[in-house]
C-alpha positions in Angstrom: -35.4 -28.3 6.8 -33.5 -31.1 5.0 -34.4 -29.7 1.6 -33.1 -26.2 2.9 -29.9 -27.7 3.9 -29.5 -29.6 0.7 -30.1 -26.3 -1.2 -27.6 -24.4 0.9 -25.1 -27.2 0.3 -25.3 -26.7 -3.5 -25.1 -22.9 -3.0 -21.9 -23.4 -0.9 -20.4 -25.6 -3.6 -21.1 -22.8 -6.2 -19.7 -20.2 -4.0 -16.6 -22.3 -3.3 -16.0 -22.2 -7.1 -16.5 -18.5 -7.3 -14.2 -17.8 -4.3 -11.5 -20.0 -5.8 -11.8 -18.2 -9.2 -11.5 -14.7 -7.6 -8.7 -15.7 -5.3 -6.6 -17.7 -7.7 -6.8 -14.9 -10.1 -5.7 -12.5 -7.4 -2.8 -14.7 -6.4 -1.5 -14.9 -10.0 -1.7 -11.2 -10.8 1.8 -10.3 -9.6 3.6 -13.3 -10.9 7.3 -13.0 -11.1 7.5 -12.4 -14.9 4.8 -9.8 -15.0 6.0 -6.3 -15.8 4.3 -3.2 -14.8 5.5 0.4 -15.7 4.9 3.5 -13.5 5.3 6.9 -14.9 5.8 9.6 -12.4 6.1 12.5 -14.7 2.8 14.5 -14.8 3.6 16.1 -18.1 3.2 12.7 -19.8 0.5 11.4 -17.7 -3.3 11.9 -18.4 -4.8 14.5 -16.1 -7.2 12.0 -14.6 -4.3 9.8 -13.3 -1.5 12.4 -13.0 0.7 12.0 -10.0 -0.2 14.5 -7.2 2.2 16.4 -5.1 1.9 18.9 -2.3 4.1 21.6 -3.6 4.9 23.5 -6.8 6.3 21.8 -10.0 9.9 22.5 -8.8 9.3 19.8 -6.0 7.6 17.2 -8.2 8.8 13.7 -8.6 9.8 12.8 -12.2 10.9 9.7 -14.1 9.7 6.1 -14.3 9.7 2.9 -12.2 9.3 -0.6 -13.6 8.0 -3.4 -11.5 8.6 -7.1 -12.2 6.1 -9.1 -10.2 6.3 -7.5 -6.6 9.6 -5.8 -6.9 11.0 -2.5 -8.6 13.7 -3.7 -11.0 14.3 -0.4 -12.8 14.1 3.2 -11.8 15.2 6.5 -13.0 13.6 9.3 -10.8 14.3 12.6 -9.3 13.3 13.1 -5.7 12.2 16.4 -4.3 14.9 18.1 -2.3 13.4 21.5 -1.0 15.6 24.5 -1.4 18.0 22.7 -3.8 17.8 20.9 -7.1 16.0 17.7 -7.2 18.0 14.6 -6.5 18.4 12.0 -9.3 18.1 8.4 -8.2 18.7 5.5 -10.5 18.2 1.7 -10.1 19.6 -0.4 -13.0 18.4 -3.9 -13.3 21.7 -5.4 -14.5 23.7 -3.7 -11.7 21.5 -3.5 -8.6 19.2 -5.9 -6.8 15.4 -5.3 -7.0 13.4 -3.4 -4.5 10.7 -5.7 -3.1 7.3 -4.1 -2.1 6.4 -6.2 0.9 2.6 -5.2 0.6 2.4 -6.8 -2.8 4.2 -10.0 -1.6 1.9 -10.2 1.5 -1.3 -9.7 -0.5 -0.3 -12.3 -3.0 0.9 -14.9 -0.4 -2.4 -14.4 1.6 -4.4 -14.9 -1.6 -2.4 -18.2 -2.3 -3.1 -19.4 1.3 -6.8 -18.6 1.0 -7.0 -20.8 -2.2 -5.4 -23.6 -0.3 -8.0 -23.2 2.4 -10.8 -23.4 -0.1 -9.4 -26.6 -1.7 -9.5 -28.2 1.9 -13.3 -27.9 1.8 -13.5 -30.6 -0.8 -13.4 -34.4 -0.6 -11.3 -36.6 -2.9 -14.0 -36.4 -5.6 -14.1 -32.7 -5.5 -17.4 -32.2 -3.8 -18.0 -30.1 -0.6 -17.3 -32.1 2.4 -18.1 -29.7 5.4 -21.0 -29.6 7.6 -22.9 -26.3 8.0 -21.2 -25.6 11.2 -17.7 -26.2 9.6 -18.7 -24.2 6.6 -19.5 -21.2 8.8 -16.2 -21.4 10.6 -14.2 -21.8 7.4 -16.1 -18.9 5.8 -15.4 -16.7 8.7 -11.7 -17.6 8.7 -11.6 -17.1 4.9 -13.1 -13.6 5.2 -10.3 -12.6 7.7 -7.7 -13.7 5.2 -9.3 -11.8 2.4 -9.7 -8.7 4.4 -6.1 -9.0 5.4 -5.0 -9.2 1.9 -7.1 -6.1 1.0 -5.7 -4.1 3.9 -2.2 -4.8 2.4 -3.2 -3.2 -0.9 -5.0 -0.2 0.9 -1.8 0.6 2.9 -3.7 2.4 5.7 -0.7 2.2 7.8 1.4 4.4 5.5 3.3 6.6 5.8 5.7 5.0 8.3 8.1 7.9 8.6 8.9 9.8 10.9 8.1 7.1 13.5 9.0 3.5 12.4 10.6 3.6 9.0 13.8 1.8 8.7 15.4 2.1 5.3 17.1 -1.0 3.9 20.7 -0.6 2.6 19.5 -0.4 -1.0 21.0 1.6 -3.8 17.7 3.5 -4.4 18.0 4.9 -0.9 21.8 5.2 -0.5 22.0 7.7 -3.4 19.9 10.3 -1.5 21.4 13.2 0.6 21.4 12.4 4.3 18.7 15.0 5.0 16.2 13.5 2.5 14.1 10.4 3.3 12.3 8.4 0.6 9.5 6.1 1.4 7.9 3.8 -1.2 4.8 1.7 -0.7 1.3 0.8 -1.9 -1.7 2.8 -0.9 -5.3 2.5 -2.2 -3.8 0.0 -4.8 -1.6 2.7 -6.1 2.1 3.2 -6.1 2.9 6.0 -3.7 6.2 7.9 -2.9 6.8 10.0 0.1 9.8 12.5 0.4 10.7 14.1 3.7 13.2 16.8 4.0 15.0 17.0 7.4 16.9 19.7 9.3 18.6 19.8 12.7 16.2 20.7 15.6 16.7 24.4 16.2 17.5 25.7 19.8 14.1 27.6 20.4 11.3 27.7 22.9 8.4 25.3 22.7 6.1 28.1 21.7 8.2 29.1 18.9 8.4 25.6 17.6 4.7 25.2 17.8 4.4 28.4 15.8 6.8 27.0 13.1 4.9 23.9 12.7 1.7 25.8 12.2 3.4 27.9 9.6 4.8 24.9 7.9 1.5 23.0 7.7 -0.4 26.2 6.7 2.0 27.3 3.8 3.8 24.4 2.5 1.0 21.7 2.3 -2.4 21.7 0.9 -5.2 19.4 -0.2 -4.9 15.7 0.6 -1.4 16.3 1.9 -2.7 18.9 4.2 -4.9 16.3 6.0 -2.2 13.7 5.8 0.4 15.9 7.5 -2.1 17.2 10.0 -2.7 13.5 10.9 1.1 12.9 11.2 1.5 15.9 13.3 -1.3 14.8 15.6 0.3 11.4 16.0 3.8 12.8 16.7 5.1 14.5 19.8 4.1 18.0 18.4 1.8 18.6 21.4 4.8 18.2 23.7 7.7 19.6 21.8 6.1 21.4 18.8 7.6 19.5 15.8 7.6 16.2 13.9 10.9 14.6 14.8 12.9 12.4 12.5 16.0 10.5 13.6 19.4 11.8 14.9 18.0 14.8 16.5 16.4 16.2 13.3 13.0 17.6 12.4 10.8 17.3 9.3 10.7 20.7 7.5 9.2 19.7 4.2 7.0 16.9 2.9 5.6 15.8 -0.4 4.2 12.7 -2.1 3.5 11.2 -5.4 0.9 8.8 -6.4 1.0 6.6 -9.6 -1.7 4.1 -10.6 -0.8 0.4 -10.7 -3.4 -1.4 -12.8 -2.5 -5.0 -11.6 -2.9 -3.9 -8.1 -6.3 -2.3 -8.8 -7.4 -5.5 -10.6 -6.2 -7.6 -7.6 -8.2 -5.3 -5.3 -11.3 -5.9 -7.4 -10.8 -9.7 -7.3 -10.5 -9.6 -3.4 -13.5 -7.3 -3.1 -15.6 -9.7 -5.2 -14.3 -12.6 -3.1 -15.2 -10.8 0.1 -18.7 -10.0 -1.2 -19.3 -13.7 -2.1 -18.0 -14.8 1.2 -20.3 -12.3 3.2 -23.3 -13.5 1.3 -22.6 -17.1 2.1 -22.0 -16.2 5.8 -25.3 -14.5 6.0 -27.0 -17.6 4.4 -25.5 -20.0 6.8 -26.2 -18.0 9.8 -29.8 -17.7 8.8 -30.4 -21.4 8.6 
């Protein structure tokens, strides 16, 4: 048994080095001076990574975004505005503040905290100093942190609108018409933009409103967006009133989204997944002793 514990101690020491490598790499990917370009125009994007939208090309997002670290610092895009011309929106680095993406910030900060946790496992000579019981506790806590960082990049809670989204007073949003809502976030380690077009709630019977929503979902949305909108409809008050409500007595009449790969975010997700795999392996080893 003593030999088994000694061997496990060595394995824990090696795992600590691997975990620190994966997490420190993840924590430095979105450093402040790292630039990432995101092209939203499908005409100049390879078909395998082309942005996807729910409607015809007249409703597509176009343009580009530039990230510095965890924030959008430059943008020149057009946002879908159904029934009218697309809306141009611009963010100029020298004139406007950057738009921070909280998910990237959270994932980066959690990875940094996880690195600090791992360092606390060592003594002043840099050798593992935890008992097996302490190691199991620390590995379980570390696993929670890694999974939390991964969930930030996966963005499973997006989109927020039409329920909880509160737009900051930022130039990128202020330039939009009052009946257009733009949401920007990270989902599946990719940059994703949602556009919502709103209209006043009509004075109709509940049955007519339900019919309108079914017509909207059936005709205006297809593919992945179809499943997404159906999920949003199911979570809204459609069952009671027959429509997805926005704010200020409005309803959602059109919806589309645009997905653009962010290579650094994908790399960060890979590092976190590798760390999670190593963590799970060591938890299993300790539990089996």
